RODO-2510 file (C-alpha; in nm, 4 decimals, decimal comma):
residues 254
     n   res          X          Y          Z
     1     x     4,8123     0,4800     8,1369
     2     x     4,6240     0,1979     7,9686
     3     x     4,8139     0,0463     7,6748
     4     x     4,6402     0,0332     7,3353
     5     x     4,4397    -0,2879     7,2759
     6     x     4,6830    -0,4232     7,0160
     7     x     4,9801    -0,3631     7,2445
     8     x     4,8011    -0,5249     7,5389
     9     x     4,7573    -0,8443     7,3354
    10     x     5,1348    -0,8749     7,3076
    11     x     5,1544    -0,9414     7,6805
    12     x     4,8745    -1,2025     7,6931
    13     x     5,1023    -1,5030     7,6866
    14     x     4,9318    -1,8354     7,7662
    15     x     5,0783    -2,0225     8,0628
    16     x     5,3294    -2,2970     7,9768
    17     x     5,1973    -2,6541     7,9882
    18     x     5,2248    -2,8381     8,3159
    19     x     5,4539    -3,1395     8,3426
    20     x     5,1529    -3,3710     8,3192
    21     x     5,0307    -3,1913     8,0070
    22     x     5,3801    -3,2194     7,8573
    23     x     5,3613    -3,5956     7,8923
    24     x     5,0217    -3,6064     7,7205
    25     x     5,1654    -3,3952     7,4392
    26     x     5,4565    -3,6403     7,4246
    27     x     5,2192    -3,9362     7,3923
    28     x     5,0524    -3,7622     7,0975
    29     x     5,3905    -3,6941     6,9379
    30     x     5,4846    -4,0618     6,9618
    31     x     5,1475    -4,1591     6,8135
    32     x     5,2016    -3,9277     6,5160
    33     x     5,5535    -4,0665     6,4724
    34     x     5,4248    -4,4251     6,4755
    35     x     5,1434    -4,3405     6,2340
    36     x     5,3934    -4,1903     5,9910
    37     x     5,6038    -4,5063     6,0109
    38     x     5,2949    -4,7221     5,9481
    39     x     5,2138    -4,5269     5,6335
    40     x     5,5744    -4,5568     5,5141
    41     x     5,5690    -4,9322     5,5688
    42     x     5,2502    -4,9659     5,3656
    43     x     5,3503    -4,7444     5,0751
    44     x     5,7223    -4,8125     5,0267
    45     x     5,8757    -5,1510     4,9541
    46     x     6,2204    -5,0543     5,0843
    47     x     6,2616    -4,7654     5,3244
    48     x     6,5827    -4,6445     5,4797
    49     x     6,6380    -4,4684     5,8118
    50     x     6,6276    -4,1206     5,6555
    51     x     6,2505    -4,1463     5,6108
    52     x     6,1922    -4,1125     5,9838
    53     x     6,5235    -4,0110     6,1452
    54     x     6,4329    -3,6445     6,1930
    55     x     6,0994    -3,7320     6,3519
    56     x     6,2633    -3,9864     6,5839
    57     x     6,5266    -3,7391     6,7010
    58     x     6,2667    -3,4648     6,7583
    59     x     6,0605    -3,7067     6,9663
    60     x     6,3669    -3,8069     7,1687
    61     x     6,4447    -3,4391     7,2326
    62     x     6,0849    -3,3785     7,3467
    63     x     6,1177    -3,6725     7,5853
    64     x     6,4333    -3,5238     7,7361
    65     x     6,2545    -3,1889     7,7748
    66     x     5,9703    -3,3632     7,9593
    67     x     6,2245    -3,5232     8,1953
    68     x     6,3807    -3,1830     8,2696
    69     x     6,0352    -3,0383     8,3387
    70     x     5,9619    -3,3148     8,5902
    71     x     6,2970    -3,2652     8,7585
    72     x     6,2236    -2,8925     8,7701
    73     x     5,9178    -2,9634     8,9853
    74     x     6,1601    -3,0478     9,2695
    75     x     5,9304    -3,3137     9,4107
    76     x     6,0584    -3,5275     9,6947
    77     x     6,2148    -3,8451     9,5630
    78     x     5,9961    -4,1562     9,5611
    79     x     6,0108    -4,4963     9,3972
    80     x     5,7178    -4,4044     9,1702
    81     x     5,8768    -4,0783     9,0592
    82     x     6,2178    -4,2381     9,0016
    83     x     6,0604    -4,5138     8,7908
    84     x     5,8694    -4,2539     8,5872
    85     x     6,1887    -4,0665     8,5019
    86     x     6,3667    -4,3943     8,4265
    87     x     6,0882    -4,5048     8,1918
    88     x     6,1054    -4,1742     8,0058
    89     x     6,4819    -4,2080     7,9745
    90     x     6,4258    -4,5496     7,8193
    91     x     6,1792    -4,3993     7,5704
    92     x     6,4315    -4,1302     7,4741
    93     x     6,6976    -4,3984     7,4225
    94     x     6,4665    -4,6110     7,2075
    95     x     6,3587    -4,3141     6,9955
    96     x     6,7209    -4,2093     6,9407
    97     x     6,8247    -4,5638     6,8510
    98     x     6,5346    -4,5996     6,6058
    99     x     6,6679    -4,3115     6,3971
   100     x     6,9449    -4,5360     6,2614
   101     x     6,7197    -4,8305     6,1796
   102     x     6,4878    -4,9206     5,8953
   103     x     6,1222    -4,8332     5,9368
   104     x     6,0046    -5,1834     6,0301
   105     x     6,2494    -5,2255     6,3166
   106     x     6,2166    -4,8611     6,4218
   107     x     5,8380    -4,9026     6,4503
   108     x     5,8835    -5,1861     6,6979
   109     x     6,1042    -4,9759     6,9252
   110     x     5,8445    -4,7006     6,9706
   111     x     5,5297    -4,9141     6,9435
   112     x     5,4429    -4,8886     7,3144
   113     x     5,5706    -4,5335     7,3658
   114     x     5,2317    -4,3504     7,3593
   115     x     5,0827    -4,5769     7,6247
   116     x     5,4017    -4,5559     7,8337
   117     x     5,3945    -4,1751     7,8199
   118     x     5,0311    -4,1683     7,9373
   119     x     5,1140    -4,4107     8,2204
   120     x     5,3954    -4,1757     8,3247
   121     x     5,1477    -3,8864     8,3169
   122     x     4,9090    -4,0763     8,5436
   123     x     5,1849    -4,1550     8,7931
   124     x     5,3108    -3,7967     8,7917
   125     x     4,9584    -3,6574     8,8368
   126     x     4,9077    -3,8875     9,1348
   127     x     5,2379    -3,7838     9,2921
   128     x     5,1734    -3,4135     9,2422
   129     x     4,8237    -3,4335     9,3907
   130     x     4,9521    -3,6274     9,6898
   131     x     5,2263    -3,3743     9,7604
   132     x     5,0633    -3,0505     9,6420
   133     x     4,6908    -3,0985     9,6894
   134     x     4,6219    -2,7281     9,7438
   135     x     4,7764    -2,6326     9,4077
   136     x     4,6356    -2,9247     9,2052
   137     x     4,4539    -2,8254     8,8834
   138     x     4,0791    -2,7759     8,9067
   139     x     3,9144    -3,0896     8,7751
   140     x     3,6845    -3,0657     8,4747
   141     x     3,3771    -3,2080     8,6476
   142     x     3,1708    -3,1662     8,3300
   143     x     3,3334    -3,4840     8,1992
   144     x     3,1425    -3,8072     8,2483
   145     x     3,3218    -4,1305     8,3372
   146     x     3,2712    -4,2520     7,9787
   147     x     3,4188    -3,9314     7,8377
   148     x     3,7183    -3,9487     8,0725
   149     x     3,7889    -4,3047     7,9627
   150     x     3,7519    -4,2050     7,5983
   151     x     3,9998    -3,9173     7,6389
   152     x     4,2466    -4,1562     7,8011
   153     x     4,2097    -4,4081     7,5182
   154     x     4,2617    -4,1309     7,2639
   155     x     4,5717    -4,0076     7,4495
   156     x     4,7152    -4,3594     7,4311
   157     x     4,6755    -4,3610     7,0536
   158     x     4,4104    -4,6301     7,0551
   159     x     4,1313    -4,4561     6,8631
   160     x     4,0822    -4,4025     6,4903
   161     x     3,7769    -4,3080     6,2870
   162     x     3,6665    -4,3791     5,9335
   163     x     3,3650    -4,4237     5,7120
   164     x     3,2172    -4,7009     5,5021
   165     x     2,9045    -4,6969     5,2874
   166     x     2,8425    -4,3376     5,4032
   167     x     2,8447    -4,4421     5,7679
   168     x     3,1054    -4,3246     6,0169
   169     x     3,2678    -4,5653     6,2602
   170     x     3,5360    -4,5727     6,5276
   171     x     3,7959    -4,8382     6,6038
   172     x     3,9473    -4,8665     6,9491
   173     x     4,0482    -5,1113     7,2162
   174     x     3,8282    -5,2080     7,5077
   175     x     3,6435    -5,0238     7,6460
   176     x     3,5110    -4,9178     7,3087
   177     x     3,4896    -4,5490     7,2233
   178     x     3,1560    -4,5036     7,0476
   179     x     3,0966    -4,2572     6,7651
   180     x     2,8385    -4,0777     6,9808
   181     x     3,1030    -4,0224     7,2504
   182     x     3,3546    -3,9015     6,9918
   183     x     3,1055    -3,6514     6,8507
   184     x     3,0225    -3,5159     7,1963
   185     x     3,3928    -3,4609     7,2657
   186     x     3,4390    -3,2946     6,9264
   187     x     3,1476    -3,0608     6,9992
   188     x     3,3235    -2,9454     7,3140
   189     x     3,6495    -2,8939     7,1290
   190     x     3,8326    -3,1634     7,3260
   191     x     3,9313    -3,3893     7,0357
   192     x     3,9902    -3,3638     6,6619
   193     x     4,0542    -3,5957     6,3704
   194     x     4,3694    -3,5933     6,1583
   195     x     4,2456    -3,7026     5,8178
   196     x     4,4126    -4,0041     5,6524
   197     x     4,6978    -4,0074     5,9052
   198     x     4,6524    -4,3605     6,0440
   199     x     4,7040    -4,6919     5,8658
   200     x     4,4194    -4,8688     5,6919
   201     x     4,1898    -5,1143     5,8646
   202     x     4,2750    -5,3796     5,6047
   203     x     4,5385    -5,4376     5,3384
   204     x     4,4735    -5,2142     5,0418
   205     x     4,2152    -5,0069     5,2243
   206     x     4,2147    -4,6276     5,2633
   207     x     4,3999    -4,4630     5,5531
   208     x     4,1934    -4,3900     5,8626
   209     x     4,1610    -4,0692     6,0640
   210     x     4,3642    -4,0541     6,3841
   211     x     4,1624    -3,9127     6,6739
   212     x     4,3771    -3,6768     6,8829
   213     x     4,3359    -3,4551     7,1858
   214     x     4,3265    -3,0818     7,1288
   215     x     4,5069    -2,8409     7,3614
   216     x     4,1813    -2,8042     7,5556
   217     x     4,1376    -3,1807     7,5651
   218     x     4,4884    -3,2299     7,7034
   219     x     4,4245    -2,9744     7,9779
   220     x     4,0898    -3,1365     8,0665
   221     x     4,2337    -3,4872     8,0800
   222     x     4,5335    -3,3710     8,2860
   223     x     4,2943    -3,2221     8,5414
   224     x     4,1181    -3,5542     8,6069
   225     x     4,3974    -3,8131     8,5748
   226     x     4,3869    -4,0421     8,8773
   227     x     4,1483    -3,8066     9,0566
   228     x     4,0418    -3,9769     9,3819
   229     x     3,6695    -4,0081     9,4552
   230     x     3,5109    -3,7250     9,6511
   231     x     3,4870    -3,7788    10,0266
   232     x     3,2731    -3,4974    10,1709
   233     x     3,3117    -3,6166    10,5282
   234     x     3,6895    -3,6463    10,5228
   235     x     3,9751    -3,4180    10,4302
   236     x     4,1514    -3,4936    10,1009
   237     x     4,4112    -3,7625    10,1343
   238     x     4,2692    -3,9061    10,4571
   239     x     4,0845    -4,2319    10,5180
   240     x     3,8247    -4,2600    10,7968
   241     x     3,9469    -4,4953    11,0677
   242     x     3,7267    -4,7896    11,1676
   243     x     3,5547    -4,7692    11,5060
   244     x     3,7148    -4,9606    11,7945
   245     x     3,5603    -5,2970    11,8650
   246     x     3,3836    -5,1722    12,1778
   247     x     3,2334    -4,8792    11,9932
   248     x     3,1136    -5,1073    11,7120
   249     x     2,9407    -5,3314    11,9611
   250     x     2,7693    -5,0314    12,1229
   251     x     2,6563    -4,9028    11,7854
   252     x     2,5065    -5,2420    11,6918
   253     x     2,3136    -5,2628    12,0192
   254     x     2,1363    -4,9291    11,9561
***
């Protein structure tokens, strides 16, 4: 018997995020936390720890959850994997410690957290592809190299947008993320802007818009992180061996 449409929807539960996607979500959470601290520092002369303690502790808890998810993958131990878990443990410690500090000092402790979380995601994606190639996520081949780089920069918390004299602009680190690239990603539903959530470009200026990955953008970026180049003539994970010296000499003589 076919269940009624409304009842069927109750069972359509989206799959949980992968461990790599969790780390990209974590990077975004740290970026939002840092942005909130930046706004506090620019609007309040004296700020105590209570202004950001809850956010810091939530971020630390999310970091611990990401660690448990990685450990739940039951991957064979490697130096790269051990260092990834250790780095995340350090981030959790720093976030927890920042809860008891004033905003200025707390901001310094988590300043590099978004980029560190993305680096951990890259390492984990590489390890999972190397060990579980057959079950690796299907890469979003619709993304160009420029778009992939832009998504990575956005995940690291390096991209903001704003407007001046009725013209929109973006600010990012090298390589620059152009407004045309941002608009193309927005059209595909991969990124969005959080209005007035990032600090101003100059003292006394208006807040800028933080550019963030959407759920779809996180899934797309996770599918292409550290994706090796295609090698049609060789199986994934293999490298063609050079010809023996004698064979090379024969080939040159033909």
